[in-house]
ZAGUDREN-650668 format. One record per atom (N, C-alpha, C): residue in one letter; x, y, z. Coordinates in steps of 0.02 Angstrom, whole numbers, plus 50000, padded with zeros to 5 digits. Example, Ala and Ser with C-alpha at 12.3 -4.5 7.8 and 13.67 -1.06 7.14 Angstrom:
A506604971650390A506154977550390A506604983550390S506424988850354S506844994750357S506455000250394
This chain:
M502715015750272M503055019750238M503345015850165G503355008850172G503535005750114G504405004950109G504615001250068G505315000150064G505665004850012T505305007649968T505725011249902T505355016949890W504735016449875W504405024349840W503995028049885V504215034849886V503925039049918V503555045149867Y502965048549895Y502725053449877Y502225057349915W501985063049882W501695068349935W501015066349959T500805060349931T500125057849961T500355053050016Q500965053250039Q501155049650105Q501335055150158P500845059150173P500915066350211P501495065450269H501545060650302H501965061150361H502605058750334V502635054550300V503385053150254V503635058750221W503145062050192W503425067250154W503595073450193S503295074650251S503495079750297S504195079050324E504345073650334E504985071150356E505565070750305L505375069250240L505895071250194L505965078450187K505525082850187K505655089650182K506075091750247R505895089850302R506205091150366R506905090750369Y507175086150328Y507895084350323Y508155085450250G507795088850205G508045091950145G508005085850094L507725079850109L507905074750070L507345074750005D506825079150011D506495079749950D506825083249883R507375084949900R507805087449840R508195081449824E508105075649854E508585069549830E508225063049808L507795064649761L507285059949719L507525058949655K507355052849640K507505050249574K506825046949549Q506805047849486Q506245045349434Q506375037749423T505755033649448T505875027049430T505915024949356T506335020649336T506415018949264T505685015949241G505525019049178G504775015949163G504165020149181S504285023949227S503725026649261S503575034249221S504045035849191S503945043249157S503395043349103A503085050249091A502575050249035A502815049348972D503485047448964D503815046848902D503785039848864T503475035248920T503425028448914T502835026448851E502925023848800E502535022448762E501965016548753V502295011948762V501945005948759V501975001848823M501404996348831M501494991848890M501234983648847Q501694980548866Q501474973148843Q501184968648908F500744964648889F500304959748914F500114953448917K500034949548949K499534943048937K499424940148998T498834937448996T498614934049053T498914927049077R499004922849034R499304916349038R499984915648997A500414911249018A500894910348981A500714907648908S500334904748902S499964902548840S499764906848787D499474912748817D499114917548782D499664920948734P499404923848687P499874928048644P500034935748685L500534937848664L500764943948698L500394949748664K500064954548702K499714959648672K499974966548688E500014970348649E500364977148658E499834983148666Y499944987448716Y499464992548728Y499874999048723E499565003948682E499935010548682E499675014248759F500105019548776F499875021548839F499355026048834G499565031448791G499065036848775G498585036148716G498225041148717G497685040948666G497015036948677P496335037848638P495865033448640P495945025848652G495725021848697G495765015048701G496395013148721G496905017548741G497445015648762G497505013548833Y498045011148856Y498115008248916Y498005011648983N498155018548989N497915023449031N497165024249041E496855025148978E496135025248974E495785020448993I496065013848971I495625007548990I495795006649081M496275008349112M496395005149176M496025012349219E496015018449196E495575024849224E494945022049225T494745021349167T493885018549173T493775012649202S494095008249199S494115001549226S494015000949307I494605005049334I494675005449399I494045009849432Y493805015749393Y493315019849426Y492745014749445K492435010749382K492055005549389K492105001449439F492564998549449F492784993449506F492744996949567L492885002849591L492885006649650L492205008349666D491805009849614D491155013349610D490475008649649V490695007949715V490115002849750V489655008249787D489685015049775D489215020449794D489025025749742G489055024649694G488895029449637G489415036049634A489815035349669A490385040549660A491045038149669G491225032149632G491885030449623G492135029049684G491875026749739G492185025649818G492185030849850T492125037549830T492355042749863T491935045049926K491195041949915K490755042749961K490705038950026I490775032350014I490865028150064I491545027750097F492125030450061F492655032050088F492985037550087S492605043550104S492865049850095S493465051350138R493585048950190R494155050650231R494625045650233P495045043450198P495485036250199P495915037450245Y496135043150276Y496705043750324Y496435042750392D495745043450397D495395044050463D495255037150499R495675034350543R495525027750552R494785026750590D494525031750625D494025031350657D493375030350610F493475034250547F493035034550503F492935028350471V493605025050454V493615017850420V493255013950459R493235014350517R492975009050565R492155007650549N491925012850513N491135013550500N491045010350435I491505009050391I491345004650327I490994999050332P490374999050309P489924991850302P490274985750297L490044981650338L490364974450338L490424972250273K489734972650233K489834969250175K490264971450127I490574977450122I491114979850089I491784976650107M491784976550179M492364973250216M492514965650191K492034961850172K491984954650173K492074952950091L492064958350048L492124957449978L492824956049961T493024951349907T493664950449886T493624953649813C494234954849785C494314957649712C493904954449667K493904947449673K493584943049626K492814944049625D492574945249704D491834945549710D491714952449669R492044957349680R491874964249650R491844963849578L492374960349543L492414959649468L491844955349440D491634950549478D491164945849456D490424951249460Q490474955549494Q489844960049495Q489764963449431L490384964849400L490384969849346L490214966549279K489754964149280K489354961349213K489654963549140D489574970049141D489754973049083D490464975649058M490894972249119M491604974649092M491944969449060P492344971449006P492594966048961P493044962849003K493104955948980K493664951749019K494354953149008E494474955948953E495144958848935E495314964048990H494864967949000H495004974449047H495034971649112K494554965949134K494644963349205K495214960249215D495544956649158D496274953649180D496744957949189L496664964949148L497214968849157L497274973049225I496604974749251I496554977049321I496664972249384A496504965749368A496634960949411A497424958349430S497754959649366S498494959249377S498714963649416M498544970849418M498804975049472M498524974149530F497904971149549F497714970049620F498094965149643E498254958249615E498584954449632E499334957149659T499584960449624T500254964149649T500164967649706I499594971849714I499474975049779I499444970049834G498944965549839G498844960849885G499294955849899C499804954549845C500214949149856C499914942549855A499324942049820A498924936449822A498464934849769P498084930049745P497654929649699P496974933349708I496664936149668I496044940749671I495554937849712D495594931549719D495044928949759D495204928349839K495874930849857K496014931249924K496254938949936T496294942749889T496504950249896T495724955049911P495834957849967P495094960749997P494984967449945F494394967649933F494274973949891F494304981049936F494164979249996F494344985550038F495094987950044E495564983650035E496254985850024E496394989749960I496164987249908I496154991449847I495754997749851L495254997349878L494985003949892L495295009049943R495645005749985R496065010450031R496615013049997W496915008949958W497585011549922W497415016749871F496785016449833F496645021649796F496395027149826G496055026349882G495715031949917G496365037549950L496815032649967L497485036349997L497845040149942S497735036949864S498065041549809S497655046549782G497025047149802G496575051849773G496045049549717F495935042349713F495565038349680F495675038549618T496245040049583T496325040149516T496925034349500F496905031349450F497415027549420F498125030149412R497995036749387R498725039849392R498995042549448G498515043949496G498815046749560G499045040249605W498685034649590W498955028849628W499695026349599L499785026349535L500365024549508L500885029049521A500745035749527A501275040049548A501495039349631S501065036949667S501165036149728S501555029449751V501445025149713V501745019149734V502435016549679D502565020049633D502985018449581D503405023849548E503465029849566E503645034549533E504225038449559L504335039649619L504975043649653L505255038149707S505995038949707S506245035549758S506825039149785L507215038849846L507695041549858L508385038949836K508775045049819K509225042649777K509815038549813R509815040249889R510175035949932R509965030549982G509105029549941G508745023549973G508495026450034T507985022250059T507555024450121T508035024750179T508475021150184T509005020450239T509265027950251S509265031750197S509605038750208S509125043950258L508385042150252L507935044150291L507855041650349A507985034750366A507965031350425A508625033950476L509135035550433L509805037150470L509695045050497A509395048950440A509385056450472A508785057050520I508315052850539I507965053150592I508315050250653M508665045850641M509145043050688M509635047350723D509945050250665D510515055750700D510135060950748E509425063150733E509225067750769E508925064550833S508745059650833S508285056250891S508715055450953R508405055051009R508765054751079R508755047551110A508395042651060A508215036051082A508755031851088D508705027251132D509155021351140D509025016851077I509475014451038I509255010350989I509675004350998V509294998950989V509594991651003V509504987050946L509954985250903L509924981650849L510194974550863S510074970350818S510224963050817S509924960250879S509374961550884S508974959050957S508224957350935P508204951950894P507444950050869P507074948550931V506304951550929V505944950450976V505654943950977A505424941151044A505214934451044A504464934551056S504364939751108S503604939851135S503464947651145V502844949551138V502564956251156V501924953651207V501944955551273V501444953651318V501154959051350R500384960751354R500184965951380R499904963951450S500074966651502S499824965251577S499094965651577K498774961551624K498074962151638K497934965251688S498524967051731S498294969451794S498584976551800E499114979051747E499294985651758E499414988551684P499444994951670P499554996851606P500414996951577L500454990151567L501174989351552L501154983551498T501644984251455T501754978951408T502504976451407T502494970251397T503274967351409T503544964051355I504144966751331I504304964551267I505074960551287T504974953951266T505654950551277T505984947551217T506624948551211T507024946351148T507134939451156R507344937451096R507544929151096R508164928851139A508584933051150A509194932851198A508914933451278G508264934751289G507984934151349G508084941551375K508274947551344K508294954251377K507474957051376V507394959251432V506724961451451V506544969651454F506084972751416F505824979051420F505184978751439R505064984451474R504304986551501R504164992051489T503564993951453T503395000651434T502585001451436P502335006751443P501685008451437P501435008051374K501795010051313K501685010051250K502135006351203V501865003351151V502264999351101V502035001951031I502605002850983I502325003750916I502714997750875C502274994950848C502434988950802C502564989950731A503104990350711A503084992550631A503404986850593M503374981150623M503594973850592M503144972850521P503614971250462P503204968250403P502744962350424V502244961950382V501594957950396V501924950650400N502294948750348N502524943050337N502944940450405C503124944750445C503684943050500C503214942850571L502614944450567L502224944150629L502034938050662G502134931850620G502044926250649G502644922450677D503164927150680D503894925250722D503874927550791V503384932150808V503274934850878V502704932950919N502734931250962N502134928751017N501774934451040F501214936251022F500884942251049F500314940851087D500214943651151D499664941051201D499464947751232P498894949551221P498334946051179P498544947051105
């Protein structure tokens, strides 16, 4: 779901927003409206600051849209053929291994005719998505994000940076919690999640020693917290 931004390209989240009437409590992110005129960028601290107009021929939007299409185009169709059903996990499993192994740097290096200036522009965005340098950010992850957003730069930008809830994502969590009949346990960090080898049960143990046994577990932990929990297997 993410921590802040919501959009109708997140179908499950959006249906919950509508369920609780929260689709009427949205705000536009500052700087994301169509009225924004210019963008300033430089690759390195020592480089001169360059300014791009957003609209018009040769503007930032045109550069990004064109460059990203070329970047995603590993199948002659802008990525839409090889990744035609990005929401279908069974379909995603069939993506060729050679695509899965590519990093963003690998893919950019393949684009010999793309100006370095344009590569630097889109690389900065990919590093933001991957939270890592382009030689560590998987190409597939960028393909997935854009696939989920309709394979366009504008659609992706709207999906990840345009709308947020006026009362924060907590307002959605509280609405779900108020309707739920689930038992909610707070301030109980998990120490381990162990699946039994002899029966269809998983044991969850908190750091305080409290134990829960269940046939099914849904883990929604942030990736950077997974290392704090012992998973077996």
